[in-house]
C-alpha positions as CSV (number, residue, x, y, z in Angstrom):
1,M,-51.3,48.6,-14.0
2,A,-48.1,50.7,-12.3
3,P,-44.8,50.5,-14.3
4,K,-42.7,47.6,-13.0
5,I,-38.9,47.7,-13.4
6,S,-37.1,45.0,-13.4
7,F,-32.9,45.1,-12.7
8,L,-31.3,42.4,-15.3
9,G,-27.5,43.8,-14.9
10,A,-25.6,46.4,-13.8
11,A,-26.8,46.0,-10.3
12,R,-24.4,45.7,-7.9
13,E,-21.7,45.7,-10.3
14,V,-20.7,48.0,-13.4
15,T,-21.9,45.9,-16.4
16,G,-24.4,44.6,-18.1
17,S,-27.1,47.3,-18.5
18,C,-30.2,45.5,-19.4
19,F,-33.7,47.8,-17.5
20,L,-36.6,45.2,-18.2
21,V,-40.2,48.6,-18.3
22,E,-43.2,46.2,-18.0
23,T,-47.4,47.2,-18.1
24,G,-50.2,45.5,-18.6
25,E,-50.0,46.9,-22.2
26,V,-46.1,47.9,-22.7
27,R,-43.0,45.3,-22.6
28,F,-39.3,47.6,-23.5
29,L,-35.8,47.0,-23.1
30,I,-33.6,50.2,-21.6
31,D,-30.1,49.0,-22.9
32,C,-28.7,45.5,-23.4
33,G,-25.4,45.0,-22.5
34,M,-22.8,42.5,-22.4
35,F,-21.0,41.8,-18.4
36,Q,-17.4,41.9,-19.3
37,G,-14.4,41.2,-16.6
38,G,-14.5,38.5,-14.8
39,R,-14.3,34.4,-15.5
40,K,-18.1,33.8,-14.9
41,A,-19.0,36.8,-17.7
42,P,-18.4,34.6,-21.2
43,A,-21.1,32.0,-19.7
44,R,-23.4,34.8,-17.9
45,N,-23.5,36.2,-21.3
46,R,-24.8,33.1,-23.6
47,K,-27.3,32.2,-20.8
48,P,-31.0,33.0,-22.1
49,F,-32.4,36.0,-21.9
50,G,-34.5,36.5,-18.6
51,F,-37.5,37.4,-20.5
52,D,-39.4,36.1,-23.6
53,P,-37.8,38.3,-26.5
54,E,-40.3,38.2,-29.3
55,S,-42.3,40.1,-26.4
56,I,-40.3,42.7,-26.3
57,D,-41.7,45.9,-27.5
58,F,-38.9,48.6,-28.1
59,V,-35.5,49.3,-27.3
60,L,-34.0,52.7,-25.6
61,L,-30.1,52.6,-25.9
62,T,-28.7,55.4,-23.6
63,H,-25.6,54.8,-25.5
64,A,-23.0,52.1,-27.5
65,H,-20.3,51.0,-24.7
66,I,-20.6,47.6,-25.1
67,D,-22.3,47.1,-21.4
68,H,-24.7,49.2,-22.6
69,S,-25.3,47.9,-27.1
70,G,-23.2,44.1,-26.5
71,L,-26.2,42.0,-26.3
72,L,-28.9,44.0,-29.2
73,P,-27.9,41.3,-31.7
74,K,-28.2,39.1,-29.6
75,L,-31.7,39.7,-28.7
76,T,-32.6,40.3,-32.3
77,K,-31.6,36.8,-33.1
78,A,-33.6,35.4,-30.3
79,G,-36.4,36.9,-31.9
80,F,-37.2,40.5,-31.0
81,T,-38.1,42.5,-34.2
82,G,-39.2,45.5,-32.7
83,P,-37.4,49.4,-33.1
84,I,-33.9,50.2,-31.4
85,F,-34.5,53.7,-30.8
86,A,-30.6,55.6,-29.8
87,T,-29.1,59.1,-30.5
88,E,-27.5,59.8,-33.9
89,A,-23.9,59.6,-32.2
90,T,-24.9,56.4,-31.2
91,A,-26.6,54.6,-34.3
92,N,-23.3,55.6,-35.9
93,L,-21.2,54.4,-33.1
94,L,-23.0,50.9,-33.4
95,G,-22.5,50.3,-37.2
96,V,-18.7,50.3,-35.6
97,M,-18.2,49.0,-32.1
98,L,-21.1,46.0,-32.6
99,P,-19.6,44.8,-35.9
100,D,-16.1,44.5,-34.0
101,S,-17.2,42.9,-31.5
102,A,-18.8,40.3,-33.5
103,H,-15.8,40.1,-35.2
104,I,-13.4,39.1,-31.9
105,Q,-16.2,36.8,-31.2
106,E,-15.9,34.6,-34.5
107,S,-12.2,35.5,-34.1
108,D,-12.4,33.6,-30.8
109,A,-14.5,30.5,-31.6
110,R,-12.1,30.0,-34.7
111,K,-9.5,29.8,-32.5
112,H,-10.7,27.7,-29.9
113,W,-11.4,25.2,-33.2
114,R,-7.7,25.1,-33.7
115,R,-7.2,24.4,-30.3
116,S,-10.4,21.5,-30.3
117,K,-8.6,20.1,-32.9
118,R,-4.9,19.5,-30.7
119,G,-7.2,18.5,-27.2
120,A,-7.1,21.1,-26.3
121,A,-10.9,23.3,-25.2
122,A,-14.1,22.2,-27.2
123,S,-15.0,25.2,-29.2
124,T,-16.8,27.9,-28.8
125,E,-19.4,29.6,-31.1
126,P,-20.0,33.2,-30.2
127,I,-23.1,34.3,-29.2
128,Y,-23.8,36.1,-33.0
129,T,-22.1,36.8,-35.9
130,M,-21.7,39.2,-38.6
131,K,-24.6,38.7,-40.4
132,D,-26.5,38.9,-37.0
133,V,-25.7,42.6,-37.0
134,R,-26.2,43.4,-39.7
135,L,-29.5,42.6,-39.8
136,C,-29.8,44.2,-36.0
137,L,-28.3,47.6,-37.2
138,R,-31.8,47.3,-39.3
139,Q,-33.8,47.8,-36.4
140,V,-32.0,51.0,-35.2
141,H,-33.5,54.2,-35.5
142,A,-32.0,57.1,-35.1
143,I,-33.4,60.5,-32.7
144,S,-32.8,63.6,-32.2
145,Y,-31.7,65.1,-28.3
146,N,-34.4,66.9,-26.9
147,T,-37.0,65.5,-29.2
148,K,-39.9,63.9,-27.8
149,L,-40.4,60.0,-29.2
150,T,-43.6,58.1,-28.9
151,P,-43.1,54.8,-29.8
152,H,-45.7,53.2,-28.0
153,G,-49.3,54.9,-27.3
154,E,-48.4,54.8,-23.5
155,V,-45.3,55.6,-23.6
156,C,-43.7,59.0,-24.5
157,C,-39.7,59.7,-23.8
158,R,-36.8,62.6,-25.2
159,F,-33.0,62.3,-25.0
160,R,-30.6,64.7,-23.2
161,D,-26.8,64.5,-24.0
162,A,-25.5,62.8,-20.4
163,G,-21.7,63.6,-21.3
164,H,-19.9,60.7,-21.0
165,I,-19.4,59.3,-24.5
166,L,-20.9,61.2,-28.6
167,G,-23.9,60.2,-28.6
168,S,-24.8,59.0,-24.4
169,A,-28.1,60.0,-23.2
170,I,-30.0,60.9,-20.3
171,I,-34.0,59.0,-21.2
172,E,-36.6,60.2,-19.6
173,V,-39.3,57.9,-20.0
174,W,-42.5,59.0,-19.2
175,I,-45.4,56.1,-18.8
176,S,-49.4,56.7,-19.1
177,E,-51.8,53.6,-16.9
178,G,-55.1,53.1,-17.6
179,D,-55.9,56.0,-14.7
180,G,-55.4,58.7,-16.4
181,E,-52.1,58.5,-14.1
182,T,-48.8,59.4,-15.5
183,T,-45.7,57.8,-13.6
184,K,-42.1,59.7,-15.6
185,I,-38.6,57.0,-14.9
186,V,-35.8,58.5,-16.2
187,F,-32.6,56.5,-16.2
188,S,-29.4,57.9,-16.4
189,G,-27.0,56.0,-18.2
190,D,-23.3,56.5,-17.7
191,L,-22.7,60.1,-17.2
192,G,-20.1,62.0,-17.9
193,Q,-18.2,64.3,-15.6
194,P,-18.7,68.4,-15.9
195,G,-16.1,70.8,-17.9
196,R,-14.4,68.7,-19.5
197,P,-12.9,70.1,-23.5
198,I,-14.6,68.0,-25.1
199,L,-18.0,66.5,-25.1
200,R,-20.6,68.8,-23.7
201,D,-21.8,69.0,-19.9
202,P,-24.6,66.3,-18.8
203,T,-27.8,68.1,-19.2
204,P,-29.9,68.6,-16.2
205,I,-33.0,67.3,-15.7
206,W,-35.6,70.0,-15.2
207,S,-39.8,69.1,-15.1
208,R,-42.7,70.5,-13.2
209,C,-43.1,66.8,-12.8
210,S,-41.2,65.0,-10.3
211,P,-39.5,61.4,-11.6
212,E,-41.7,58.7,-9.4
213,C,-38.3,56.7,-10.2
214,V,-34.7,58.0,-11.0
215,A,-32.5,54.8,-12.0
216,K,-29.1,56.4,-11.4
217,E,-25.3,54.5,-13.2
218,I,-22.6,55.8,-10.7
219,P,-19.6,54.2,-11.7
220,Y,-18.2,57.5,-11.6
221,W,-20.3,59.6,-9.4
222,S,-20.0,57.9,-6.1
223,R,-17.0,59.5,-5.4
224,P,-15.8,61.8,-3.5
225,G,-16.6,65.3,-4.5
226,H,-19.5,64.3,-7.2
227,S,-22.7,64.5,-6.7
228,F,-25.8,64.1,-8.2
229,S,-27.4,68.3,-7.0
230,S,-26.4,69.8,-10.0
231,L,-28.7,67.1,-12.6
232,W,-31.5,66.2,-10.1
233,P,-32.3,69.7,-7.8
234,P,-34.5,69.5,-5.1
235,Y,-38.4,69.9,-7.1
C-alpha cells in the first residue's frame, strides 16, 4: 500500500511535532514533541497517543528541541521499545534536555502537592520521570549526517543538515512498496536561515528522483523574503 502520513502535531500551530508514517508493513514516527504555550497544552500532552506505541517500529528525530522530542519518554513509558535515530549532536543534546524536562515536571508536581495540602489544586503527576528518561535514552542511536540508514527492510533514510540548531536535520525517507515502486518523502524539520556565522546553511536537497511529498515546517520561512526554492529547486 502507498504510505499514509498522519499529522499529529505542528499542524496549524508550531509545537507538538509528530508525524506517523504507515504502510502495510511498517509504522514509524518523525519526531514526538511536546505541545507548548496556551492553557490547553498541559492537557494535550497528557492525552493518550492517537496510536498504539507498541506498534511503532522506530522513530526518526529531526532535532532536540522539546517541541520535537519532549514526549519521547512518554512514548517509551507507554510501550514503545524500538530504536530512536538522531544525529550525533542531537543524541548528545537529548541527554541534557530530556532530563531537564523531567526535572521541571517533577518539581512542578511537588509544588502542586504542597498546594493541595492547603486546599489548593489537586496534585498533578509528571508526564514522565527521570527514571523514564534514562530508559528512553537507552533507545537512542546516533547517526552521522549524509549516511544512508536502513531502519527497516522497506525503509531507507538519510539525515541532512538543517542549519537550525546543533544536530538539526532534514530527513530524506525512501519507502519501498510491494509492487517494486519506491516513494520518497522529505521531512524538513525546523530550518535555519542561511548566512549565519556559527551554524552551516541548510543542505539543499538535490535528487534524480523528485520526492512525492515534502512535509515542511515553516515558522520562519513563511516570512517575506524567505523561499524554499534554494533548498528544493525545480526538478
